[in-house]
C-alpha positions as CSV (number, residue, x, y, z in Angstrom):
1,M,14.6,-19.0,20.0
2,V,11.3,-17.3,19.8
3,T,11.3,-13.5,20.4
4,I,8.7,-11.5,22.2
5,R,7.5,-10.0,19.0
6,Q,7.0,-13.4,17.5
7,R,4.9,-14.4,20.5
8,K,2.8,-11.3,20.1
9,G,2.4,-12.1,16.4
10,V,1.1,-15.6,17.2
11,I,-1.4,-14.2,19.8
12,I,-2.5,-11.5,17.3
13,G,-2.9,-14.2,14.6
14,I,-5.0,-16.3,16.9
15,I,-7.3,-13.4,17.8
16,W,-7.5,-12.5,14.1
17,S,-8.6,-16.1,13.4
18,F,-11.4,-15.8,15.9
19,V,-12.5,-12.4,14.5
20,A,-12.3,-13.8,10.9
21,W,-15.4,-16.0,11.5
22,V,-17.6,-13.1,12.4
23,P,-18.4,-12.1,8.8
24,F,-19.1,-15.8,7.9
25,Y,-21.7,-16.3,10.6
26,T,-23.2,-12.8,10.8
27,E,-23.8,-9.8,8.6
28,Y,-21.3,-7.7,10.6
29,L,-18.2,-6.5,8.9
30,G,-19.5,-7.9,5.6
31,R,-17.7,-5.2,3.6
32,F,-14.4,-6.2,5.0
33,R,-14.9,-10.0,4.7
34,S,-12.2,-10.4,2.1
35,Y,-9.6,-8.8,4.4
36,I,-10.6,-9.9,7.8
37,G,-11.9,-13.3,6.8
38,L,-8.6,-14.5,5.2
39,P,-7.8,-17.2,7.8
40,A,-11.4,-18.4,7.8
41,A,-11.5,-18.7,4.0
42,L,-8.1,-20.5,4.0
43,G,-9.3,-22.8,6.7
44,L,-12.5,-23.6,4.7
45,N,-10.5,-24.2,1.5
46,L,-8.1,-26.5,3.4
47,E,-10.9,-28.5,4.8
48,L,-12.5,-28.9,1.4
49,A,-9.1,-29.9,-0.2
50,L,-8.2,-32.5,2.5
51,K,-11.8,-33.7,2.9
52,R,-11.2,-34.1,6.6
53,G,-10.6,-32.0,9.7
54,D,-12.3,-28.8,11.0
55,A,-12.1,-25.5,9.2
56,F,-12.2,-23.6,12.5
57,V,-9.0,-25.4,13.8
58,F,-7.3,-25.0,10.4
59,S,-8.1,-21.2,10.5
60,I,-6.6,-20.9,14.0
61,L,-3.4,-22.7,12.9
62,L,-3.1,-20.7,9.7
63,G,-3.8,-17.4,11.6
64,A,-1.1,-18.2,14.1
65,G,1.3,-19.1,11.3
66,I,0.6,-15.9,9.4
67,G,1.1,-13.9,12.6
68,F,4.4,-15.6,13.3
69,F,5.6,-15.1,9.8
70,A,4.6,-11.4,9.8
71,A,6.3,-10.8,13.2
72,S,9.4,-12.6,11.9
73,L,9.6,-10.3,8.9
74,I,9.1,-7.2,11.1
75,D,11.8,-8.5,13.4
76,F,14.2,-9.2,10.6
77,F,13.7,-5.8,9.0
78,A,13.9,-4.0,12.3
79,T,17.3,-5.6,13.3
80,G,18.9,-6.7,10.1
81,V,18.3,-4.0,7.6
82,K,20.0,-0.7,8.0
83,I,19.0,2.2,5.9
84,I,22.0,4.4,5.0
85,G,21.3,8.1,5.7
86,L,18.2,7.6,7.7
87,F,19.8,8.6,11.0
88,P,22.4,11.3,11.1
89,S,25.7,9.8,12.0
90,R,27.6,13.1,11.8
91,K,26.5,14.0,15.3
92,K,27.9,10.7,16.6
93,R,31.3,11.4,15.0
94,L,31.4,14.9,16.5
95,L,30.6,13.5,19.9
96,R,33.4,10.9,19.6
97,R,35.9,13.7,18.8
98,G,34.8,15.6,21.8
99,L,33.4,18.6,19.9
């Protein structure tokens, strides 16, 4: 089952893939090319390695996959990992006793 956070992660990944091509075609965001252009660079490398396909499509698929993976990690850490001592549980105990 795909959660809402994972859907948002896929959408953000696709948008990131479109924005990733801006530094490759223009001089805008040139300083941040290594960070923003990650899906585009991976798509270009995948096209060169396979010697077929389209780098733009590969970058969209890779961006969606990265967004899904990041959203899945956030979802796992938000629901599955509990940090002991982060939230005060003493107040809850006092409220259960009726104090």
